[in-house]
N, C-alpha and C positions, 0 to 999 in steps of 0.2 A: 575044163575050166581055164579061162584065159588069165593073163597076168593081172588084169584089172580086178577080176573077182577075188583073186588071192590077196591083193593089196587091201581091198575093202574088208575081207574077213580078218586079216591081220590087224587092221586099224580098230575094228570093233572089239576083237579079243583084247588088244592092248588097253582099250578104254575100260573094258570090264575089269581087267586086272588092276588098273590104276584106281578105279572107284573102290574096289574091294580093299585096297591097301590103305585107303584113307581112314584114319581113326575117327569113328563116328561120335566119339565123346569130346572132340576138340573142334573149335571154330577159331580161325585166325584171319586177320585182315587188317588193312589200314584204317585208322580212325584219326582224322586230322593229321597232326604231325607225328603220330605214334603208330607203332605196330601193336595190335591188340591180340591177345590169346586168351580164350576161354576154355576151361577144361572141367568136365564133370566126371567124378569117379563113381558116384552112386546115383544113377538116373532114376527118376520117378517112372516106374513102369507104365503108369496110366497116361503119360505124356509123350508127345513126339519130341524127343530130345533134339534132333537135328533142327526142327522148326523153332524150338525154344532158343537154341544157340544162335540161329540166324536172326531171330527177332531181337535178341539182346544186342547183337552186333549192329543192327539197324538203329536200335535205341541209342547206343553209344554215339554213333555218327550224328544222329539228330540232336542229341543233347550237346555234343561238342559244338555243332554249328550255332546253337543258341547261346553258348557261353563266349563266343569269340568277340573281340573288340572290332573286328572288321567283318564286312559282309552285309548286304542289304537285308537278308532275312534274319539276322541275329537280333535277339531281344536286347542284348547288352549294347550292340551297335546302335539300335534305335534309341535307347535311353541316352547314350552319349550324344547322338545327333540332335536331341531335343534339349541339351543343356542350356540353361538360361531362358528357356521358353515355357515348357510345361513338363509334366511327368510322363514317363514311358511305362507301359504295362509290362509286367513280368509274370511268367508262370509261377506256380507255387514253388516248384523245385528251385528255380533261379532266385526267387525272392528269399527263400531260406538260405541259399548260398551266399547272397549279399549280406544277410543278417549275420551269419556266422563269420564271414570275412571281417566284418567290423569288430567282432569280438576278438579275433586273432591278433589285432594290432596291439592291444594291451598285453596279451599273454606273451608276445614275442618281442616286446620292447620296441615296437615299430618296424621290425624287420620284415613283417608280412602285413601289407596294408594296401587295399585295393584303390585307395585314393592318394596316398602320399606321393607316389611317383609322379602321377599327372600334375599334382599341385606344384611339385618342385620344377617340373618341366615348364609349367606355366610361369613360374617365377623367373626361370632362366630366359624366357622369351620377353621379359620386361614387365610382366604383370605383377601387381601387388598380391602377395600370397595370403589368402584368407585362411581362417581357422578351419580345419577339416570338418568339424561338427556344424559349421555354418554353411557347408557346401551341399551336403547330401541329406535328403529327407525321405524316409520310408513312408509310402502311401498305403493306407488301408481304408477303403471306403466302400460302403454297401450296406444292404439290409440283412435280414435274417437268412436269406437264401442265397445271397451272392456277395462276395467280397472282392473288390477290385484291388489288386496288388500292383505296386509299381515303385519307382524311384524317381524323385525329382532332384536334379542337379541344378542348384541355384545359380552357379557361376558359369557363364559361357566359356566354352573351351575345356571344361572339365570332362573327365571320362572315368568309367569303371574299368578295372583291370583284374579279371579273375584268373589270369594265366598261371600264377604260382600254385594255385590249388586245384586247377581244372582236372589234371590227370588223376589226382587222388579222389576227387568228387565222383568222377565217372567210374573209377574202379569199384568204389563202394556201391554205386547204383547198379552196376552190372551184377555184382555178387548178390545184392538184395533181390534183384529181379529173378535170378535163377533159383534162389532159395524159396522165393514166394511161389514158384511153380512146382515146389516139392522136390527139387534136386538137392543132393547132398554131396559132400566131397568136392566142393567148387573151388577152383583157383582162377584168379583173374590177373593177367599181366597187361599193363598198359604202359609201354615204354619202359622206364626204369622203376615203375611202381607195381607192387604185388599186393594182392589181398587173398587171404586163405580162409576157408570156412572154419569157425571155431571147432576145435577138436581134431582137425586134419593137419597134415604136415606136408610141406613142400620144400625141397632143397633147391636153391638157385645154383645152376651149373655154370661152368666157366664160360660157356658160349651164350649165357643169358637166358637159356631155356630152363625149364623146371622138371623135376622128377618127383612125382607124388610118392609120399611114404618113405622117402629116402633119408629122412632125418628129422629131428625135432626143432630145427632152427626157425622155421616159420609156422610153428604149431599155433594156429588160431590167431596169428597176428599179421599185420600188414608191414610191408617194407618199402622204403622209398630212398632213392639216391639223388644227390645233387652235388655239384652242377651236372647237368646232363650234356649240355652242349654250349660251351662258352661260359662267360662270366654272367652271374645272375644280376638282374637289375636291383639296385638298392633303393627301396622306396623312400628312405630317409634323405637321399640326395638327388634322386631322379637320374642317376647315371649308373652304368654297369660297374660292378665291383670286381677288381682284379686282386682278390684277397689271397688266392692260392689255396683256399680250403675246399675240401670235398667231404661229404658226410653221407652216412647211411643210418637210417632211423627205423626202429621196430616199434610199432604202436598197435593198439586195438583196431584202428580203422585206417584206411589208406589216406584219407584227407588229413588226418592228424599226422601221419608219418611224413607226408609230402610237405606240410606246413613247417614242421620242425626241421626237416632236412634243409629246406630253403633258408630258414632262420639261422641255422648253424653256420652255413656257408658265409653269411653276412656278419654274424656276431663273433665268429671265431671261438677261441678258447673260453672266453667269458660266457658264451652261450651254454656250455655244458653245465654251468652252475644252476641253470633253470631246471634241469632234469631231476634235481633232488626232490622236487615237489610234484613230479608227474608220475602217477601210478601206471605201472605196466608199460612205460615208454623208455626205451634205451637207445643209445646212439654210439657210433664210433666216428671220430673226426680226425682227418688227416690234414696237416698243414704245416706251415713254417714255424719252427721253434728256435730258441736262442742258439742252439748248437747244430741246427739243420732240420730236415724234415722229421716230424713226429707223428705218432698215432696214439690217440687217447680214447678210452672207452669208459662208458658208465659201468657201474658195478654189475648190472644185469645183462650187459651185451655179451653174447656168447663168443668167446675167442676160439680160434682154430677151426672155424666153420667155413671160411672163404667168404664171409659176409663183410669183411672189412672193406672200406672204400678204397678204390684203386685210382 
């Protein structure tokens, strides 16, 4: 047998070993600006787990492309392009996301608002700022068998911006997708956002990865950290906030955790007061205090677990 044959056999053996070494319960890959990681501890034996994980990864990428403000194929971009002209159609999932985003504005004292930032930028460019509720109209039109869902932006130049909650939304959708296929013990990581199946536990390790069953810190809750990269955009002013705050929030769902982590970075210490009326939502906030850097936690945030914002 000549050298070429040996090289081919060595390459094939190495490929087989590498394939066998891959954890069949894990899928990882890029989704938009994030690295995604899906893990299933209790697969449904009647399903093809690898296929389900791969399909969920494809779903994440597709939904992310539809939530973007840029891109010719994005539903949100199409709505923004039609501002001042006519309504743009949305899928049910994105319509519901816009509806919930509008509700987050009041809950977060305006710190998370899919319209306020664009409105402020419009004002900075010399336009007269209209009231947000006069800008956006939710469209529901149709008969008994079909409902056309969409959004009408009345003012030219306006745009929707779902970026602050997109990673949380997608993490929730991924977990729901895998659970609907009968898998249990699911954990989803999308950038700095985590979601864990209720009843299961995941510990966030120092390198950002997770270890299932390693501790009760994320038992049945989601976790989100902000800011992830740079200063967050303050929708109340339309400019990026150099507040110096970083937050980590635990909540029942990833969307909720992402929203409140975003809000805390903008509201600062006063934002922690809002957590008194939030069931099963806890936070740790690091930022500038009167005597230097401080770290404050809500009563239910677990200390000594490595979950404090860094």
